[in-house]
N, C-alpha and C positions, 0 to 999 in steps of 0.2 A: 504494500499500499504506500502510495506517495502522495504528498500534497501538491496541487497545482504550482508550477514554478513559472517565473516571468523574468524578463530581463530587469535587472536591479535598477529602480528607480531612486535618484537621490533623496534622501530623507533630509528636510530642512526644518530648523527651528526658527520661527520668525514671529513678528508681530503683525497681525492681520487686522484689518479695519471691518467694522460691521457695516455692510451695504444696505442691508434691511433685516428687520425681524418682525415677521408677520404671523400673527396668532391664527390658527385653525380652528382651534378649540381652546377653552380655557387651559387644558393641560398639554396641547400639542401645538408646535410653532415651527416656522421655517426660518432659518437664518442664513443670510448670504455673507460670505467673507471675502474680501479683496486680498488676494495673495500676491506677493512680490515675484515668486517664482516657484517651481517645484511641482505643478500640478498639471502640466500639459499632457503628460503621459500617464496619469494616474489611471489605475484599473479599476473596473467595477469590483466591489467587494474589499477594497483597501479601506482603511479608516484613519482617523486623525485623534490626537490627544488636544483637548481643548480647555482652556481656563481663561477667565477674566484677567487681563494684564494688569499689573500694579497693584493687585490685591493679595492679601495674606492667606485668606480663605476663598475658595478651596485651595489647600496647599497643592494637591495633585490634580492633573488634567483629568478629564472624563473622556472616554472613548466613544467615538461616533462614526459610523459607516458615512462614506461620501454618498450623499443623495443625488447629486447632479453637479456638472461642471458650469461655471458662469462663463460666457463667452461675450467678448466685445469685438465686432467686426470679424468674427471667426477665431479670435485669439482667445485662448484660455486666460482669464484673468482673475479667477477665483473659484470657490467652491460654494455649494449650498448643503446644509444639514438639515436632516428632520429630527426634531428632538421632542421627546416627551419628558415633561416634569416629573421626576420621581424623588427629589431630594433637595437638599440645600444648593449643591453645585449647579444642577440643571435649573432651579429656581433662580439662581443668580444670572445665568445665561439668558433666561427667559425676559429678564428685565433690562438687557442691554439696549442702548439706543443707537440709531445710526451714527457712524462715526467712532464709536467706542473701540478701543484698542482690545485685542484678544491674543493670547499666547497660543501659537498653533505649532504642532509638531506632526510631521507627516510628509508624503503619504506613508503609511505603515501596513506591514503584513502582506500576505499573498491573496491576490484577488481570484475571480472566477476564471476557469480555463474554458474559454468560449469556443463552441464549435458551430461557425456559421454554415457548414454544409449538411447540418442536420435538416430533417424536413419538418419537424415539430419539437418544440420545446414548452415544458411546463414550469413556470415560476410559482413557488409556493411561499407565501408570507403569513407570519403571525404577528398581528399588531404593528408595533414600530419596526419590526423586521422587514417591512416593506422598503425601507430606505435604500439599501444596496440594490434591491431588485429593480427599482425604477431605473438607477444609474446602469444596471445591466441591460435592460429592456432598451433603453435609449441607445446604448452602445451597439447592441445586437442589430436594432432596426436601421441605425445609421450605417451599419456594415453591410446592409442587404438582405437581412434576414426578413422574411415577410411578416408583417404585424399580426395578420389574422392566423399565423401558424405558431405564434408565440402567445401563450395563454397564462393569464395571472389567477392564481387562486388565492385570495384574500380572506383570512380568518381572524376573529376576534370574539371576546365574551359579548360585546354589543356594538350598536353602529357607531359610538364614540371611538371604538379602537380602529375603525377602518378609515383612516385618514392618510391623505398623500398619494393616492394613485389616480387622481383625476386626470392628470396629463397623460397617463396611457390610454385611457378611454378615447380622449381626444386624438390619439394617434391611431385609432381603429383597431387596437388590441383588445381581444376579448378578456373580460374581468368577470370572475366568478367570486361573488361576495358571499360569506357564510358567517352567520354569528350564532353563538350557543343559545342566546335568549330570543331569537328569531327577529329582532329589531331592524334587520337588514339582510337583504339576500335570503338565502336558503338557511334553514334551521339545523343545527348541528355542529359537528366539527369539520374544518377545512380538510382534514385527511380523508375523510368519509367520501367528501366531494371529489377529491382527486381520484380515488378508487373507483367511483361510479363513473366518471368521464373517461378513465383509462379503459374501460371496457368498450368504448365507443371509438376513441381517438388515442391510440397508443403513442407516447412521446418517445423520441429518442433519447431524451436526457431531461433530467430534472435538477433545477436549481433552487435552493431554499435558504430562508432565514427566518427565525423566529425562536420562541420558547424551546427549551430543552426537550420537554415532553413531545412536543409537536415534531421536532427534528428525529428523534428516536423512532416515533411511530411511522414517520415518512420514510426512514432509513430501511426499516422492515419491510414496508410496502414495496419499495424500489428493489431491494434485494431479492425478495420474492419472485418479482416479476423480470428479474434480470435487466433492469433499467439502470444505467449510470446515474449517480445522484451526487451533487456537491452541495454541502451545507456550509452555511457561514454561521460559525458558532459565537454566541453571546456570552461573555462571561464578565466577572469583575476583574478590572485591571488597575495597576498602580503606576507602571512606567510605559507600557507599550512596545517595549524594546527587549523582553525577555530577561531582564535583570532581577525583578522583584519576586518571580517564581508565583505570582498569585493567580495566574490564569490557566495552569495545567489542566489538561483532561486525560483520563485514562484511555488508552488505545488497545485494539485488538492484536497488536504487533508484539510478541514477546521479546523481540530484540530491542524495541524501543517502546516500553510500556506506558510512557507520559510523553505528551506534546505540549508545547507551548502555543496557546491560541494566537497570541500577538505575533510571534514570529514563524511558526509552522502553519498557522492560519492567518486569518480567521476562516478562510475558505478552505476545507478539506474534503476528501472522498469520504462519503458517509460510511462506508464499509470500514474506515480505519477506526472509527470511534467505538468505545465501548459505552453504549446508552444504558 
């Protein structure tokens, strides 16, 4: 089992500037950051460590998948993040105004290994895990992958959890919404909807990001069906560079029983991980 590998992109630590901070719901917002350099070759699935500049707290940055690239006249001039308020760190970020300085480290980790020659792909997101999949979908479609053959399965507890995918619908990409309480789309779990549609349209590959339990269930479904599956793993992180050892996951490889999500991932072959 191996993690996706890509040409090394230079990691930079810089002070970025807030371009916009737009609330989608009281708990979810999109923040655009103007970057001096380093993101023109960022890969879908990579992440950044972010904290407000010049503040003592939070002491450590918070990890966020890149949601989209900001372009000006075709040139990449920044990144956009999709963030859900979950504590003091994300709460402080939600209050940043246009022009505020932000400490930014990235791009970090390994992204998705994209196969543009596939006939059909399923993208499976749970809640805020949709962020790297939006970047992935934009990358695939820009690379010539037919939008109608790239389907997003988006699950959450309620409609409030299904935020951030509107631009994909506007790109003519099929979006299957699933909520556990039935407040939006189909009622149930997103993995059940994936299994249902697989009997009608079998994908060549599955890409996913979301809660641990969802990824574990999806990994089992994909392995049983013999479908390659890449998962972007979400864990707590302290440094983002493999030093603090706070983001290790147990693997099925006896030769390398543990992997760092920040440096070996966050995107990994689902067969590698011991869920």
